[in-house]
KOLPA-98843 format. One record per residue: y, z, x of N, C-alpha, C in turn. Coordinates in steps of 0.2 Angstrom, whole numbers, padded with zeros to 4 digits, always signed. Layout:
<pts>
YZXYZXYZX ...
</pts>
This chain:
<pts>
-0027+0063-0094-0022+0055-0090-0018+0054-0096 -0011+0055-0092-0006+0057-0098-0003+0047-0099 -0006+0043-0107-0004+0039-0108+0001+0038-0109 +0003+0033-0112+0011+0031-0118+0008+0031-0125 +0002+0032-0126+0001+0029-0130-0008+0033-0131 -0009+0038-0134-0012+0042-0135-0019+0039-0138 -0016+0034-0144-0021+0028-0148-0025+0024-0142 -0022+0022-0137-0022+0019-0133-0029+0021-0128 -0030+0026-0127-0034+0032-0123-0039+0033-0128 -0040+0033-0137-0046+0034-0138-0048+0028-0142 -0045+0025-0141-0049+0016-0141-0054+0015-0133 -0050+0020-0129-0054+0018-0121-0060+0021-0123 -0060+0026-0125-0066+0030-0125-0071+0029-0127 -0069+0027-0133-0075+0024-0137-0077+0018-0135 -0074+0015-0133-0075+0009-0128-0080+0011-0122 -0077+0015-0118-0082+0018-0114-0091+0018-0116 -0089+0023-0121-0095+0026-0124-0099+0020-0126 -0096+0018-0130-0101+0011-0130-0104+0007-0128 -0100+0003-0122-0102+0001-0116-0107+0003-0114 -0109+0011-0111-0115+0014-0106-0121+0015-0112 -0118+0016-0120-0125+0017-0123-0127+0005-0126 -0124+0002-0121-0126-0004-0125-0129-0004-0117 -0127-0001-0109-0131-0003-0103-0136+0002-0103 -0139+0008-0106-0142+0012-0106-0147+0008-0111 -0146+0008-0117-0153+0005-0121-0153-0001-0120 -0149-0007-0116-0151-0015-0114-0150-0020-0118 -0144-0016-0123-0142-0020-0127-0136-0025-0125 -0136-0028-0128-0127-0034-0126-0123-0032-0119 -0132-0031-0113-0130-0033-0107-0122-0039-0106 -0126-0046-0107-0122-0053-0107-0115-0052-0111 -0115-0047-0117-0109-0049-0120-0101-0049-0115 -0097-0050-0117-0091-0049-0115-0089-0048-0120 -0083-0040-0117-0078-0035-0122-0076-0039-0128 -0076-0033-0131-0071-0039-0138-0067-0041-0136 -0060-0038-0133-0054-0043-0133-0056-0050-0126 -0062-0049-0125-0062-0054-0120-0056-0061-0120 -0060-0066-0126-0057-0070-0127-0050-0069-0127 -0045-0064-0130-0040-0062-0130-0036-0063-0126 -0039-0060-0120-0035-0062-0115-0037-0067-0108 -0041-0072-0111-0045-0075-0106-0041-0082-0105 -0039-0083-0098-0036-0083-0095-0038-0088-0086 -0034-0093-0084-0036-0092-0080-0040-0088-0074 -0037-0083-0075-0037-0076-0071-0042-0072-0075 -0046-0069-0077-0049-0064-0080-0049-0057-0078 -0042-0055-0083-0040-0046-0080-0046-0041-0080 -0045-0034-0077-0048-0032-0078-0043-0026-0084 -0050-0022-0089-0044-0016-0093-0047-0010-0088 -0040-0009-0084-0043-0003-0078-0043+0004-0085 -0043+0005-0083-0043+0015-0085-0042+0020-0077 -0038+0026-0078-0038+0030-0070-0041+0036-0076 -0040+0038-0068-0051+0047-0069-0045+0051-0063 -0042+0057-0064-0039+0061-0061-0042+0065-0054 -0044+0061-0049-0046+0063-0045-0043+0071-0040 -0038+0069-0041-0035+0078-0035-0028+0079-0037 -0028+0084-0036-0022+0088-0041-0018+0094-0032 -0014+0098-0033-0013+0102-0029-0007+0100-0026 -0006+0093-0020-0003+0090-0017+0006+0093-0020 +0010+0092-0012+0017+0095-0012+0018+0083-0009 +0021+0081-0013+0026+0074-0016+0021+0068-0010 +0015+0068-0009+0011+0061-0007+0014+0055-0008 +0014+0051-0002+0017+0048+0001+0012+0039+0003 +0005+0043+0005+0003+0038+0009-0005+0045+0006 -0010+0037+0008-0020+0036+0010-0021+0031+0009 -0026+0036+0015-0029+0033+0018-0037+0034+0021 -0041+0032+0022-0048+0033+0025-0048+0031+0031 -0050+0035+0037-0054+0032+0045-0055+0027+0048 -0063+0026+0042-0065+0019+0043-0070+0024+0049 -0070+0031+0050-0077+0034+0054-0084+0037+0050 -0084+0033+0044-0090+0034+0040-0093+0039+0038 -0085+0046+0036-0086+0051+0036-0082+0055+0027 -0083+0049+0024-0084+0050+0017-0072+0050+0017 -0069+0054+0020-0066+0056+0018-0058+0050+0015 -0054+0057+0012-0048+0051+0013-0044+0057+0016 -0036+0052+0021-0031+0060+0022-0027+0056+0018 -0023+0061+0014-0016+0059+0011-0009+0063+0016 -0004+0058+0012+0003+0062+0019+0006+0065+0014 +0007+0068+0013+0014+0073+0012+0019+0071+0015 +0026+0070+0010+0030+0069+0013+0035+0072+0016 +0033+0080+0014+0037+0085+0019+0033+0088+0026 +0028+0085+0027+0027+0083+0035+0021+0084+0037 +0015+0088+0033+0009+0087+0031+0004+0080+0029 -0002+0081+0032-0005+0075+0032-0014+0081+0029 -0017+0081+0023-0021+0084+0022-0029+0081+0020 -0034+0081+0021-0040+0079+0020-0043+0080+0015 -0045+0078+0011-0049+0076+0005-0056+0074+0007 -0062+0081+0007-0069+0079+0007-0074+0081+0004 -0078+0078+0000-0083+0080-0003-0078+0079-0009 -0074+0075-0012-0070+0077-0018-0065+0085-0019 -0065+0087-0014-0059+0095-0012-0055+0092-0011 -0048+0097-0008-0043+0095-0006-0045+0100+0000 -0046+0103+0007-0046+0107+0010-0040+0111+0010 -0039+0115+0013-0036+0122+0011-0030+0120+0018 -0033+0118+0023-0030+0118+0028-0026+0108+0031 -0022+0109+0033-0019+0104+0033-0022+0098+0041 -0025+0095+0042-0026+0089+0046-0020+0091+0051 -0012+0090+0048-0010+0089+0055-0004+0091+0049 +0001+0097+0054+0007+0099+0052+0015+0096+0056 +0018+0093+0055+0021+0090+0060+0029+0094+0057 +0030+0100+0049+0036+0099+0047+0041+0101+0050 +0040+0104+0053+0047+0107+0058+0048+0101+0062 +0048+0098+0064+0051+0094+0068+0055+0086+0066 +0053+0087+0060+0054+0081+0054+0061+0084+0050 +0065+0075+0046+0068+0079+0042+0066+0075+0036 +0066+0079+0031+0064+0076+0025+0072+0075+0021 +0080+0072+0021+0085+0072+0022+0083+0066+0015 +0086+0064+0008+0088+0059+0007+0079+0054+0007 +0079+0049+0010+0072+0046+0010+0067+0045+0014 +0069+0054+0019+0065+0053+0024+0060+0057+0025 +0054+0057+0032+0052+0063+0029+0043+0061+0033 +0041+0063+0034+0033+0062+0035+0031+0054+0029 +0030+0049+0033+0029+0042+0028+0025+0039+0029 +0018+0039+0032+0014+0035+0034+0008+0037+0040 +0000+0035+0038-0004+0037+0046-0006+0030+0045 -0009+0030+0051-0015+0024+0053-0020+0027+0060 -0026+0026+0057-0032+0028+0063-0034+0017+0065 -0034+0020+0071-0036+0013+0076-0044+0010+0075 -0045+0003+0075-0052+0005+0076-0055+0007+0078 -0064+0010+0079-0066+0014+0082-0062+0019+0082 -0060+0024+0079-0055+0030+0078-0062+0036+0079 -0069+0033+0078-0072+0041+0079-0073+0042+0087 -0073+0038+0092-0074+0037+0099-0067+0040+0100 -0063+0038+0099-0055+0038+0101-0052+0045+0099 -0051+0048+0093-0050+0052+0094-0040+0057+0093 -0041+0050+0089-0032+0048+0090-0029+0044+0087 -0023+0044+0080-0025+0043+0077-0016+0043+0078 -0011+0037+0073-0004+0034+0072+0000+0038+0066 +0005+0039+0067+0010+0044+0063+0016+0041+0062 +0019+0040+0058+0026+0038+0056+0034+0042+0055 +0038+0045+0054+0042+0051+0051+0047+0048+0054 +0050+0054+0052+0060+0053+0051+0057+0059+0059 +0064+0058+0063+0063+0063+0066+0072+0066+0062 +0072+0073+0067+0081+0076+0065+0086+0075+0066 +0089+0069+0069+0092+0065+0069+0094+0060+0066 +0088+0059+0064+0087+0051+0055+0082+0046+0060 +0082+0046+0064+0076+0038+0066+0069+0038+0065 +0068+0034+0062+0061+0030+0065+0058+0032+0068 +0052+0035+0069+0047+0037+0076+0040+0034+0072 +0037+0030+0077+0029+0031+0077+0028+0034+0081 +0022+0037+0084+0020+0044+0087+0012+0042+0087 +0009+0047+0091+0002+0045+0093+0000+0052+0093 -0007+0055+0090-0009+0063+0088-0015+0061+0087 -0018+0067+0093-0024+0069+0095-0030+0071+0093 -0034+0072+0090-0039+0079+0083-0041+0080+0090 -0043+0088+0087-0047+0093+0091-0057+0092+0091 -0059+0099+0092-0065+0094+0091-0066+0097+0087 -0065+0100+0081-0062+0100+0073-0062+0093+0073 -0063+0087+0069-0064+0082+0069-0058+0084+0061 -0060+0091+0058-0053+0091+0051-0050+0094+0055 -0047+0093+0059-0039+0098+0062-0037+0094+0069 -0032+0092+0068-0027+0087+0076-0023+0093+0077 -0021+0091+0083-0015+0095+0089-0008+0094+0088 -0005+0099+0085+0001+0098+0083+0007+0094+0090 +0000+0097+0094+0005+0097+0101+0002+0092+0107 +0001+0088+0101-0004+0080+0106+0004+0075+0108 +0008+0075+0104+0013+0067+0102+0013+0066+0107 +0009+0062+0105+0015+0053+0110+0017+0046+0107 +0027+0048+0109+0030+0045+0107+0029+0036+0110 +0030+0032+0104+0028+0026+0105+0035+0023+0105 +0038+0023+0098+0041+0020+0096+0048+0022+0093 +0053+0025+0094+0061+0025+0091+0066+0023+0090 +0067+0021+0082+0069+0016+0081+0078+0018+0076 +0080+0021+0079+0090+0023+0075+0090+0021+0070 +0092+0024+0063+0093+0024+0055+0099+0027+0057 +0105+0022+0053+0113+0024+0051+0112+0028+0047 +0108+0029+0040+0108+0032+0036+0103+0038+0034 +0102+0038+0026+0095+0045+0023+0092+0038+0022 +0090+0032+0019+0087+0031+0013+0085+0024+0019 +0079+0019+0014+0076+0015+0017+0076+0013+0023 +0070+0018+0021+0064+0020+0030+0059+0018+0030 +0054+0013+0022+0049+0011+0021+0044+0015+0025 +0044+0015+0034+0039+0018+0034+0030+0019+0033 +0028+0011+0035+0021+0011+0031+0019+0007+0039 +0016+0010+0041+0009+0010+0046+0003+0006+0043 -0002+0002+0049-0008+0001+0046-0008-0004+0052 -0016-0006+0054-0020-0008+0058-0021-0016+0053 -0019-0020+0058-0023-0026+0052-0029-0026+0056 -0033-0029+0052-0041-0026+0050-0045-0036+0058 -0039-0041+0057-0039-0047+0061-0037-0049+0069 -0033-0045+0069-0031-0045+0076-0033-0035+0080 -0034-0033+0075-0031-0024+0079-0028-0021+0084 -0020-0025+0080-0013-0024+0082-0011-0018+0073 -0007-0014+0077-0002-0007+0073+0004-0013+0070 +0002-0013+0063+0012-0015+0061+0015-0011+0056 +0021-0010+0058+0026-0005+0057+0031-0008+0051 +0032-0006+0046+0040-0005+0041+0046-0004+0040 +0049-0006+0041+0056-0002+0046+0060-0006+0039 +0063-0001+0037+0068-0004+0033+0076-0006+0034 +0083-0008+0032+0086-0012+0034+0093-0006+0035 +0092-0001+0036+0099+0002+0040+0100+0006+0032 +0100+0007+0025+0101+0011+0020+0109+0008+0017 +0110+0011+0016+0115+0009+0007+0114+0004+0007 +0118+0001+0003+0119-0005-0004+0121-0009+0001 +0118-0018-0001+0120-0024+0001+0117-0026+0008 +0114-0021+0011+0114-0020+0018+0122-0022+0023 +0124-0014+0024+0129-0019+0025+0129-0019+0031 +0125-0016+0034+0125-0020+0043+0122-0022+0044 +0119-0030+0039+0116-0035+0042+0112-0035+0043 +0108-0030+0045+0102-0027+0047+0095-0033+0047 +0096-0035+0039+0091-0036+0037+0089-0045+0041 +0094-0048+0044+0094-0056+0046+0096-0055+0051 +0097-0047+0052+0097-0047+0064+0093-0050+0066 +0092-0053+0074+0088-0049+0073+0086-0048+0080 +0094-0046+0083+0092-0039+0087+0092-0034+0086 +0091-0030+0081+0089-0025+0077+0081-0023+0075 +0078-0017+0075+0070-0018+0072+0070-0016+0067 +0077-0015+0064+0078-0012+0054+0077-0019+0050 +0075-0018+0044+0072-0023+0040+0068-0028+0039 +0063-0024+0046+0059-0031+0049+0050-0029+0047 +0045-0032+0049+0036-0028+0050+0035-0030+0054 +0036-0028+0059+0034-0026+0069+0028-0025+0069 +0024-0029+0074+0017-0029+0078+0018-0028+0084 +0012-0023+0084+0014-0021+0094+0006-0018+0094 +0006-0019+0100+0000-0018+0101-0001-0010+0106 -0003-0006+0102-0004+0001+0102-0010+0004+0106 -0016-0002+0106-0021-0002+0110-0023-0003+0118 -0019-0004+0118-0021-0010+0126-0020-0004+0134 -0017+0002+0131-0015+0006+0138-0009+0005+0139 -0006+0003+0140+0000-0003+0142+0006+0007+0138 +0009+0007+0142+0015+0014+0142+0025+0011+0140 +0025+0011+0134+0021+0016+0128+0018+0013+0125 +0019+0005+0122+0014+0000+0120+0015-0008+0121 +0013-0013+0121+0012-0019+0123+0012-0024+0120 +0016-0029+0122+0019-0034+0116+0014-0041+0114 +0011-0038+0109+0007-0048+0109+0010-0051+0111 +0008-0056+0115+0008-0061+0118+0009-0067+0115 +0005-0067+0106+0008-0073+0102+0011-0073+0096 +0014-0064+0097+0021-0062+0092+0026-0067+0092 +0026-0070+0090+0032-0075+0086+0036-0076+0091 +0043-0067+0090+0046-0072+0095+0046-0068+0105 +0039-0065+0107+0039-0062+0114+0042-0065+0115 +0045-0072+0118+0048-0077+0122+0054-0077+0120 +0059-0078+0114+0065-0080+0114+0070-0076+0114 +0072-0078+0117+0083-0076+0116+0082-0071+0110 +0087-0071+0113+0091-0064+0104+0087-0064+0101 +0079-0062+0102+0076-0058+0096+0070-0051+0100 +0072-0046+0096+0069-0043+0098+0061-0043+0099 +0057-0043+0105+0048-0048+0105+0045-0044+0097 +0046-0037+0097+0039-0033+0092+0041-0037+0083 +0047-0041+0082+0047-0042+0076+0040-0049+0075 +0038-0045+0068+0034-0050+0066+0034-0054+0058 +0038-0050+0055+0042-0055+0048+0052-0050+0048 +0055-0052+0046+0061-0051+0044+0062-0054+0041 +0071-0051+0037+0075-0052+0029+0070-0047+0023 +0069-0043+0025+0066-0035+0023+0071-0031+0021 +0072-0029+0015+0079-0021+0012+0071-0014+0014 +0068-0013+0009+0065-0009+0011+0057-0009+0007 +0053-0013+0012+0046-0017+0012+0040-0007+0009 +0042-0008+0004+0037+0002+0001+0030-0002+0001 +0028+0003+0005+0020-0001+0006+0020-0008+0007 +0014-0008+0012+0012-0016+0015+0004-0014+0014 -0001-0020+0017-0011-0019+0014-0010-0025+0016 -0015-0027+0021-0019-0030+0022-0027-0029+0015 -0026-0038+0017-0034-0040+0012-0039-0037+0016 -0044-0032+0016-0050-0030+0020-0053-0039+0023 -0052-0041+0018-0059-0049+0014-0057-0053+0022 -0049-0051+0018-0044-0058+0021-0043-0060+0025 -0037-0054+0025-0031-0051+0030-0026-0053+0030 -0026-0056+0022-0018-0059+0022-0015-0052+0020 -0007-0054+0023-0007-0045+0025+0001-0047+0013 +0000-0042+0012+0006-0041+0005+0010-0037+0006 +0015-0038+0004+0025-0035+0006+0027-0033+0001 +0027-0027-0002+0030-0026-0007+0041-0023-0005 +0044-0027-0009+0048-0025-0004+0056-0024-0010 +0058-0017-0009+0062-0013-0016+0067-0017-0015 +0071-0020-0021+0076-0025-0025+0083-0019-0023 +0087-0027-0024+0095-0019-0025+0097-0018-0030 +0096-0026-0035+0098-0022-0042+0095-0029-0049 +0091-0029-0045+0092-0036-0051+0085-0038-0051 +0080-0037-0043+0074-0042-0043+0069-0038-0040 +0062-0035-0040+0058-0032-0036+0054-0037-0034 +0050-0037-0029+0045-0046-0027+0041-0041-0022 +0036-0047-0023+0027-0042-0017+0031-0053-0013 +0028-0052-0010+0028-0056-0001+0019-0058-0001 +0020-0063+0002+0010-0063+0005+0010-0066+0012 +0008-0064+0016+0009-0069+0019-0001-0070+0022 +0000-0077+0023-0008-0079+0026-0011-0074+0032 -0017-0076+0032-0019-0072+0038-0018-0075+0046 -0017-0082+0040-0018-0088+0048-0011-0091+0047 -0008-0085+0046+0000-0088+0049+0002-0083+0058 +0007-0086+0060+0008-0086+0064+0013-0081+0064 +0015-0080+0060+0019-0076+0061+0029-0076+0060 +0032-0072+0062+0038-0076+0058+0044-0078+0051 +0038-0078+0045+0042-0074+0039+0047-0074+0040 +0054-0076+0037+0059-0076+0033+0058-0074+0025 +0062-0066+0025+0058-0065+0018+0065-0065+0015 +0069-0069+0018+0077-0067+0012+0080-0064+0012 +0082-0057+0014+0085-0052+0010+0091-0055+0016 +0097-0050+0016+0102-0050+0012+0105-0058+0009 +0100-0063+0014+0103-0070+0008+0100-0070+0002 +0095-0067-0001+0091-0068-0008+0089-0061-0008 +0089-0058-0016+0083-0054-0018+0079-0060-0024 +0075-0057-0019+0069-0060-0025+0069-0068-0024 +0066-0070-0032+0070-0078-0028+0079-0081-0029 +0081-0075-0028+0088-0079-0034+0092-0076-0025 +0096-0079-0027+0105-0082-0023+0107-0075-0023 +0109-0067-0019+0110-0060-0017+0119-0062-0020 +0122-0059-0023+0132-0059-0023+0131-0064-0022 +0129-0067-0024+0131-0080-0023+0128-0082-0029 +0135-0088-0032+0131-0092-0034+0125-0094-0032 +0129-0098-0025+0124-0103-0022+0121-0098-0015 +0115-0104-0015+0116-0100-0004+0110-0103-0004 +0110-0104+0006+0106-0110+0007+0099-0104+0011 +0092-0109+0004+0086-0105+0006+0082-0105+0011 +0086-0112+0015+0081-0115+0021+0076-0113+0024 +0072-0111+0030+0067-0110+0034+0067-0102+0029 +0066-0100+0021+0067-0095+0022+0060-0094+0014 +0055-0090+0017+0049-0086+0012+0051-0085+0007 +0050-0088+0000+0049-0084-0004+0046-0079-0009 +0048-0073-0014+0041-0071-0014+0036-0072-0017 +0030-0070-0019+0023-0075-0023+0023-0071-0027 +0028-0065-0033+0028-0064-0037+0036-0059-0037 +0041-0059-0042+0045-0054-0044+0044-0054-0053 +0049-0045-0053+0050-0046-0059+0059-0041-0060 +0062-0041-0067+0067-0041-0065+0069-0033-0068 +0072-0027-0065+0074-0022-0066+0080-0023-0073 +0075-0015-0078+0078-0016-0084+0083-0015-0085 +0087-0009-0087+0093-0008-0089+0090+0001-0085 +0094+0001-0082+0092+0007-0076+0087+0007-0070 +0083+0012-0069+0079+0013-0061+0073+0005-0065 +0073+0003-0056+0067+0000-0056+0066+0002-0047 +0059+0000-0047+0058+0003-0038+0049+0001-0036 +0049-0004-0034+0043-0007-0033+0039-0004-0028 +0031-0001-0029+0027+0002-0023+0023-0002-0021 +0019-0002-0015+0016-0009-0016+0009-0007-0014 +0005-0010-0017-0005-0009-0019-0009-0009-0012 -0013-0011-0015-0018-0014-0010-0025-0017-0016 -0029-0023-0012-0031-0028-0017-0040-0023-0014 -0043-0026-0021-0047-0022-0023-0055-0028-0020 -0057-0023-0016-0064-0028-0012-0072-0020-0015 -0070-0020-0018-0077-0012-0021-0080-0016-0024 -0089-0017-0025-0092-0018-0028-0093-0017-0037 -0087-0011-0040-0092-0007-0045-0089-0012-0051 -0081-0015-0049-0080-0016-0056-0078-0025-0056 -0082-0029-0055-0083-0036-0052-0073-0040-0055 -0071-0041-0062-0067-0041-0062-0060-0036-0058 -0062-0032-0054-0055-0031-0051-0055-0036-0046 -0061-0036-0044-0062-0038-0037-0057-0044-0034 -0051-0047-0029-0049-0049-0027-0041-0049-0031 -0040-0042-0034-0032-0042-0039-0028-0036-0035 -0022-0037-0033-0019-0035-0032-0013-0029-0034 -0015-0021-0034-0011-0018-0040-0008-0015-0037 +0000-0016-0043+0005-0012-0039+0011-0012-0043 +0014-0007-0042+0019-0005-0047+0026-0003-0047 +0029+0000-0053+0034+0001-0055+0035+0010-0051 +0037+0011-0049+0041+0021-0046+0044+0022-0054 +0049+0019-0057+0056+0021-0062+0048+0021-0067 +0046+0015-0070+0041+0011-0077+0035+0014-0075 +0034+0018-0072+0024+0017-0071+0020+0013-0072 +0025+0008-0074+0018+0000-0074+0013-0003-0068 +0009-0002-0072+0004-0006-0068+0004-0012-0070 +0005-0019-0061+0000-0026-0061-0004-0027-0060 -0008-0030-0060-0011-0035-0055-0007-0041-0052 -0011-0045-0048-0009-0048-0045-0016-0053-0041 -0018-0058-0043-0019-0062-0040-0018-0070-0039 -0024-0073-0033-0021-0079-0033-0026-0084-0038 -0025-0089-0040-0028-0095-0045-0027-0100-0039 -0032-0105-0037-0030-0109-0034-0025-0109-0030 -0018-0114-0030-0012-0111-0026-0008-0110-0028 -0012-0107-0035-0002-0101-0040-0005-0094-0039 -0001-0090-0042-0004-0084-0043-0002-0081-0051 -0005-0076-0053-0005-0075-0059-0004-0067-0058 +0000-0065-0063+0000-0057-0062+0000-0056-0070 -0001-0052-0073-0002-0048-0078-0001-0037-0079 +0004-0035-0083+0005-0029-0083-0004-0026-0084 -0006-0023-0082-0012-0018-0083-0014-0014-0087 -0008-0008-0085-0009+0000-0090+0000+0001-0087 +0003+0005-0093+0008+0006-0095+0009+0013-0093 +0012+0017-0088+0010+0025-0086+0016+0025-0087 +0015+0034-0088+0021+0039-0085+0025+0041-0078 +0016+0039-0074+0017+0043-0067+0023+0039-0063 +0025+0043-0058+0029+0042-0052+0026+0039-0047 +0023+0034-0048+0019+0031-0040+0020+0030-0035 +0020+0034-0029+0022+0030-0023+0021+0027-0019 +0011+0029-0021+0008+0025-0015+0002+0024-0016 -0004+0017-0015-0007+0019-0017-0012+0016-0010 -0018+0017-0012-0025+0018-0007-0032+0016-0008 -0036+0015-0003-0041+0014-0002-0047+0019-0002 -0050+0020-0001-0058+0022+0003-0061+0019+0006 -0068+0021+0009-0070+0014+0013-0075+0013+0009 -0075+0012+0003-0081+0010-0002-0078+0004-0007 -0070+0005-0007-0067+0002-0007-0064+0001-0015 -0065+0010-0018-0064+0011-0022-0055+0013-0020 -0050+0012-0028-0046+0013-0029-0041+0019-0029 -0036+0019-0027-0032+0025-0026-0025+0025-0030 -0020+0031-0033-0013+0031-0031-0011+0037-0033 -0003+0040-0029+0000+0044-0030+0004+0046-0034 +0004+0050-0038+0010+0055-0044+0014+0057-0037 +0019+0055-0039+0021+0060-0032+0026+0066-0034 +0027+0070-0041+0032+0073-0044+0026+0079-0047 +0018+0077-0047+0015+0082-0051+0011+0083-0043 +0009+0078-0037+0006+0081-0033-0001+0078-0036 -0001+0074-0037-0007+0071-0040-0011+0065-0036 -0017+0063-0037-0021+0058-0036-0025+0055-0039 -0026+0048-0045-0031+0047-0049-0031+0039-0044 -0037+0039-0048-0045+0034-0047-0042+0027-0051 -0044+0022-0048-0042+0017-0056-0049+0013-0055 -0051+0013-0061-0057+0008-0063-0057+0005-0070 -0064-0001-0071-0062-0004-0074-0067-0002-0081 -0064-0003-0088-0066-0001-0092-0070-0009-0097 -0069-0014-0092-0070-0020-0096-0078-0023-0097 -0079-0019-0092-0090-0017-0088-0090-0014-0085 -0095-0009-0089-0095-0004-0086-0102-0005-0081 -0101-0004-0075-0108-0005-0070-0109+0003-0068 -0118+0004-0067-0120+0008-0065-0120+0007-0055 -0122+0012-0050-0119+0009-0045-0127+0014-0043 -0129+0011-0037-0135+0015-0031-0134+0014-0026 -0129+0019-0022-0126+0019-0014-0132+0016-0013 -0138+0021-0012-0144+0021-0006-0146+0013-0006 -0146+0010-0013-0148+0001-0012-0139-0004-0010 -0134+0002-0013-0131-0006-0010-0127-0008-0017 -0130-0010-0021-0132-0012-0027-0129-0009-0033 -0124-0015-0038-0121-0011-0042-0125-0015-0050 -0127-0013-0054-0130-0015-0060-0126-0015-0066 -0126-0020-0071-0123-0022-0077-0125-0023-0082 -0132-0020-0080-0139-0024-0085-0139-0032-0087 -0138-0033-0081-0141-0043-0079-0136-0044-0074 -0133-0040-0070-0127-0047-0066-0129-0040-0057 -0132-0043-0053-0132-0039-0049-0128-0041-0043 -0122-0036-0041-0121-0037-0032-0119-0035-0027 -0122-0035-0020-0121-0033-0015-0113-0034-0012 
</pts>
């Protein structure tokens, strides 16, 4: 694990050994870690550590599970492949390879995969990629008789969104755990400053989060009747939210269905937006009127009707680019529960974000040298991230409390506390 401080790594290893020994001997089971009082606040943050889970990938940009109780992870490689991790081993043959039909210029490529509810019985899934013309494509593919192999010739295209440049594609797709609809992130069309004005243009799909009903049987898809602009003239009916620049990864909290959106900034600010599960949609997140909580390229602007981010962070001198993550809902690490993990691609910083009553709290959890392009979770709620250039996957754990996990009984034990 290549952290910026070897000393910190040494301290964490010693802490892990001490905590494990305490659990085994039944000593200090209810004691807080030595640093607990120093970091104690209204939110008690985990002390995270990283374990290399897998290597041998090429430009990983998405990590998902199929919800089929198989224990598999599916890793999207930007070059056009989806790989399967099975029993912690990377299968040699790709699940899907469509590298011959996509473009990988600039920020283009195979960018996302999503499995519908009831995937096991349905046998098909969805991908988001950039075609040879540079357009965003959302398509359906079918698996073969072998559940570890998909049919590259089975494509059914649902949606195509022409794109004027080779950057700001976003490309993430996911099904909501509450409404079962497919959500699609589409960037603003690229270049700097949104020169086409697509973020605020309601007649285009660019610069938006879309919501479509891909499972109704209507071809190519249906518009959910509850979409905020389903019956509004001058708006594309697919629009769920607008005013986004390059939403690089969004995620639904599996426990609450709240939607977290990380939007890459232009020059000064990176942001995380959060849409409550009860929202009827239609949020305008402000781009390019605002960048983060600040007026963009103007000393004053009118924020009326705009939804501001729940957290932002400034650009240092040089590169900054946010990578959105996931909310931890596993059982092994109580201090991680409800924490939304996000990172910066350039700095390698990993932060936690958590609601504290009506407020939000955020904290820098770890400073790494990784180029983090994606977070994901497995069926048990464990959290992973992808290190882009080295092609590695890491798993996040909490060293502040070592838990012993007994899968057969569905319980976690820390020498005194039990969680289901």
